[in-house]
LOFI-960577 format. One record per atom (N, C-alpha, C, O): x, y, z. Coordinates in steps of 0.02 Angstrom, whole numbers, plus 50000, padded with zeros to 5 digits. Example, Ala and Ser with C-alpha at 12.3 -4.5 7.8 and 13.67 -1.06 7.14 Angstrom:
# residues 2
506604971650390506154977550390506604983550390507124983450423506424988850354506844994750357506455000250394506705005750402
END
This chain:
# residues 202
500404999349161500194999849221499305006549215498945007449166499255009649287499055014949289499125020549305499395020649360499015027049282499265032449289499335035949384498985034649433499545037449382499555040349464500115047749460500725048549457499435052849464499525058149492499265060049536499635063149574498575059449557498665064649605498035058649651497665056749606497875056249701497505052149719497275054649809497495056949862496835052549784496325057049856495775048749870495425045349832495885048349912495695041749958495745040450050496145042150094494865035150048494815034950111495505027950138495865027050089495655025150176496255021850188495995019850233495585022550270496415008850235496675007050289497015003050353497214997250360496975009250397497585011850427497765000950487497434997450526498425000950454498684991650473499194996050533499475001050510499324994350609499555000250626500394996450645500904999250667500204985850618500634982550662501374984250607501554984550548501594985150676502494987450648502844979350619502604973750627503454981250586503934976750538503454971850490503724966450477502854972650463502784966450413503044965950355503134970250311503214957550359503784957450319503274954350239502684954050225503644953250218503224948950142502994943150168502384942950166503244938250192502904933450198502294934350253502304929950296501934937550258501624940850313500894943050245500404939550230501044948050224501224950050146500614947150121500014948350122501184940950085500854935250023501244930450040501784929950010501064925950092501384919750123501544914550038501224914449985502304909950063502504907550014502334901149980502674898349936501894899550001501244893049998500944896049944500674891849908500854904749915500794905049864500904906349805500554906349754501824908549821501944911149777502194902449722502614897949726501494904649665501404898149611501364898949538501344895049490501364905749548501224907849467501464914449485501494917649538501684916149392502034919749369501814927349329502064932449306501124923849338500624930249331500284937049374499964935549425500324943349358500384946549421499814946749449499824947649510499014946049410498674945149440498264936949464498334931349440497834939149520497924932849588497894933049662497634930049708498304938149652498684937049694498464940849782498604939449840498094945649750497694950849806497164944449846497044944649907496934939749806496214937449855496814930949919496664926549959497094932149910497864930049956497954937150016497704936750072498244941750000498484947650015498474944350126498094940850158498834946650136498614945850220498354939650225497784939850248498624932250207497944929150191498084925150243497664920650249498674924850298498544921150367498294926150438498264924750498498154932450395497754938250461497054937050419496634934050452496904938150371496134939250336495774928250384495404926950431496064924850348495754919750406496114916350433496714915450427495434912350495495804908150518495994901350514495474897950512496414898250512497004896350468496674888350469496604883950427496534888950535496084881550554495304878850512495224873550482494714885350524494094885150480494394887050423494364882450382494714892850398495074893250339494264900050317494074902050262493954902050398493404909050392493634913250412494074912950454493334919850379493714925450393493894927250455493654922550486494144930750494494444934950535494384940850549494764945650550493644939450566493234946950590493764952950635493794959150630494074949250672494574956250713495144960650680495544964450709495034958550574495864960050554495534964350493495014962650465495784968250481495464976650490495224975850382494834978850345495734970050373495384969450298494424965250314493884964450286494644964350354493884962750353493184966350397492654963950416493524974350402492944974650432492774981550391493234985350373492194982750379491694984850324491764988550342492074990550293491794994450390491975002950429492845003450351492965008050312493054999950355493895003850334493834998950250493744993050235493995007550202493945001450127494555007850091494835012550119494575006450043495105013250007495685009549939495705003949913495995014649932496845015049863497175014349917497615010349904497265017350016497575019650010497835011150078497515006550101498565013550082498445007050152499205009450221499815009950221498845009850252499315016550289499725011250334499375007150306500085008050371500645004450391500955005950424501255010950404501195003150517501495001950511502265005550517502355008750466502675005850549503495005450544503905001350516503874996150550504395000550458504664994750428504214990350376504274984350363503624996350344503244987750292503884985750253504334989750239503864979350236503984975650149504664971750181504974967850145504934973250267505684968350287505314961650254504724960450241505884958350248506144950450230506184949550187506494953950159505934943150134506084942550079506104948450041505784953350058506604948449972506374954149928505804950349872505644954149826505434942649870504694942749822504214948349819503784949649861504434953449732503974955549705503234954649700502874959549691502894946249706502434944849725502344950149785501804952349765502424952449820502264956149885501594962949860501014964549873502334965549808501834972149792501184969549740500644972549741501344963049689500854957749663500294961149710500034966649706500224956749751499784956649776499394961449812498784960149811499654968749857499244973749863499294978449792499364984649792499254975149745499154979349706498654979849675498304984649658498584970849664497984964949619497474967449682496884968949677497794967349730496864970449778496534975349790495984975549817497044982149758496854988449743497204993649785497004999449781497574992449814498014997449835498325001149791498534997449747498435005849782499045011049763499465013649812500075013249822498975016649843499615020049879499865013349965499505009049991500325014849978500585012450060501295018550087501785019950053501125021450164500995025050206501375021250254501165016050279501875023550265502205021550320502785027050325502905031750287503205024350404503775029050426504425026350396504875030050377504465017050392504885016250335504895010450287504505006050302505315009350225505235006050206505774998950195506354999650213505544992050164506204992450160506514995650107506315001150087507204991350072507444994550029507224992149973507124995549923507094982049978506894982249925506184979549908505994976549858505914981049951505094979349939505024986449912504934985649851505024993049927505194999949904505354998049813504984999949767505834994849806505944997849720505604991949688505734991349628505164986949716504874982349698504124985849670503894984949614503864989649719503564992249726503544998949694503045001349719503725002249664503955005349623503935001949567503425003449536504204998549542504184994849469503604992449451503494988949401503084995049507502304988249498501854991749486501344990249455502074999949521501195005349468501135008849546500695013149554501755005949630501055006249681501765011949711502315010249732501465019349704501835023749756501865020849827501345020349860502455018849850502895019249957503045027549992503565030849984502535029250024502605034150048502835035550095502505031950132503295039050140503735036750201503545045350230503775050650211503045043950281503235050650329503325052050378502915048050399503515054250421503685057050472503155049050526502695045250511503675050450603503005043250631502475048950668501945047050693502655055650667502285059150684501405057650657500865054950669501795061550615501425059950550500995053750542500385053850548501275049250530500805043550517500125042050603499515041850611500905041050662500245042050705499695045950713499225043050740499605051550698499155056550669498615053850626498035053050645498905052350554498485048550538497925040850545497335039050552498675038350536498095030450579497525033450656497025030050666497635039350702497295040650740496575042650705495995040850711497075048750651496075051850635495755042250587495355038050605496035042650547495725034150519495385031250563494815030150545495595028650645495035022450672494835030550698495135033150651494575036450737493855040550762493745042950679493185045150691493795043850632493335042950592493345038350483493285041150429493395034250493493435031650432493645034650383494205034550358492735040450356492865042250311493165048550275493025051550223493755049150336494225053750330494915052950287495385050350316494985054950223495435054150129495915057150161495865061950200496595052950135497275058050135497165059550039496745056450007497485063250018497765067049967498575067449966498985068950009498635064849881499345064849892499395064649789499115061349745499835069849791500045071849748500805073249755501185076049794500815068249672501185063449666501825068449634502395068549656501605072149581501925077949547502175083049585502685085649562501925085449644502045089749721502355086649740502895089449750502355077349764502665076949813502445076549891502775075749942501685077649880501535078949963501035075749966500635075249919500965072850027500485069950059500145073350105500475074350156499235077050104498935079550155498315074050192498175068950161497995075350254498005074550288497305078850340497595083650364496825078850356496635086850387497065090850363497135093450308497535090950443497625100650406498335100450417498655105250439498605094350399499415092550391499725088850317499645084050279500155095150329500345090450238501455090450215501905094150198501335084450230502295080750216502205081350135501725081250097502875082050127503085084350078503675075550084504045075550134503735069850044503885062650031504395063249975504255067449933505145059149964505515055749922505355054949904504775053649922505595054249816505205048949740505775052149715505875057949732506275048449666506455043149615506285048849542506015045449498506335053049529506345057149485506265050349400505725050849371506535047449383506395040449343505715040549347505285042549308505665036649430504985032549457504035035349410503615032849373504255044549463504125048949462503855049749402503295052249407504035048449334504025050349274503725045649243503435046349189503775038349286503275032849252502835032149290502335030849257502715032149343502115031149387501485038849352500875038249355501765044149328501225048649317501055049749248500695054349227501455043249199501175040549151501105035249147500925033949090501175029049192500855020849187501385018349163501345012249153501835020749149502445017949131503005011749199503325013149250502835004749159503795001449161504155002549141504065006749097504934999849152505294999049126505405001349024505635005448985505104996249029504814994748948504365000448912504535002548857503975002148934503505009748925503865012048924503955014348868504485014348982505035022548961505145020348901504725022048859505735016048877506065015948824505585017348757505655022548724505165012948741504535016348707504545023448685504695026748635504285024348749504195033048721504815036648726504705042648732505465035148727505915039748705506155037548613506595039948577505675032448599505915028148496506195036348475506785036348458506025039548474505795042548420506325048648448506265054248422506795047848497507485050548506507975046048503508585045348496507665044148508508545037348509508515034548417509025034448382508085033148401508185035048322508445040148290508825039348242508215047648319508675052348304509345053748336509675056648294509645053048385510165048948368510645047448378511175048848404510115040548324510715035948293510855037848228511315035048198510245046148180510545044848126510725048948117510795052148065510915050748210511465059248189512145057448199512585060548170512285052148241512805046848258513135044748197513715046348182512635040448153512555037048101513025040948050513625040248038512625044848028513085052547983513535055048006513995056147967513645057148080514205058848068514705055648070515185058748048514845049148090515355041948101515435044348010515865048647998515195042647975515165042947875515475049547846515865049947798515195056047894515685063047883516235059347914516585063647887516515056847935517225056947990517705050047914518195052047883517515045247906517615042547877517955045047804518505042947786517485050947757517595053347725517985060547742518165064247696
END
């Protein structure tokens, strides 16, 4: 996974609330266990006309004014089913961070496990960000993973982040990568334990 330490980017505003995982990636596209390729069907039923399969010009991802590595969404993002594919689709599309005032717990876990940072902010700050991006799409959001801070214009808030997941994000580790990074320490512990056990035998 890619390292996430400092992210400074313009953002895509999607103010809808209660965006569930079936809207993020519809169930009919869950036929692959490969994480790649899901981005093209991210928000498929919103991005494309269901009858003509043409891009919906009213949907924000089809609006050339907005782009960036950060998606700013309404309250209660990622509710619904537990499908990990939702996180896959968002990262495959190119998003590194999702900002909202609330995340469903299972989605939050899936996101962190796949190198996608969910940043929970206050409702007031979320409103300020959404309004600021719509007024000027060139406005950037700055996120510091180490400091656990998010800044937009003149406002800064801190966000919660599990210490283990923080290490993983900053180093680009998944769970296996983290264990591998501790290989030397594990080996030294095993040797020490083995030596202690041998001494106790004699």
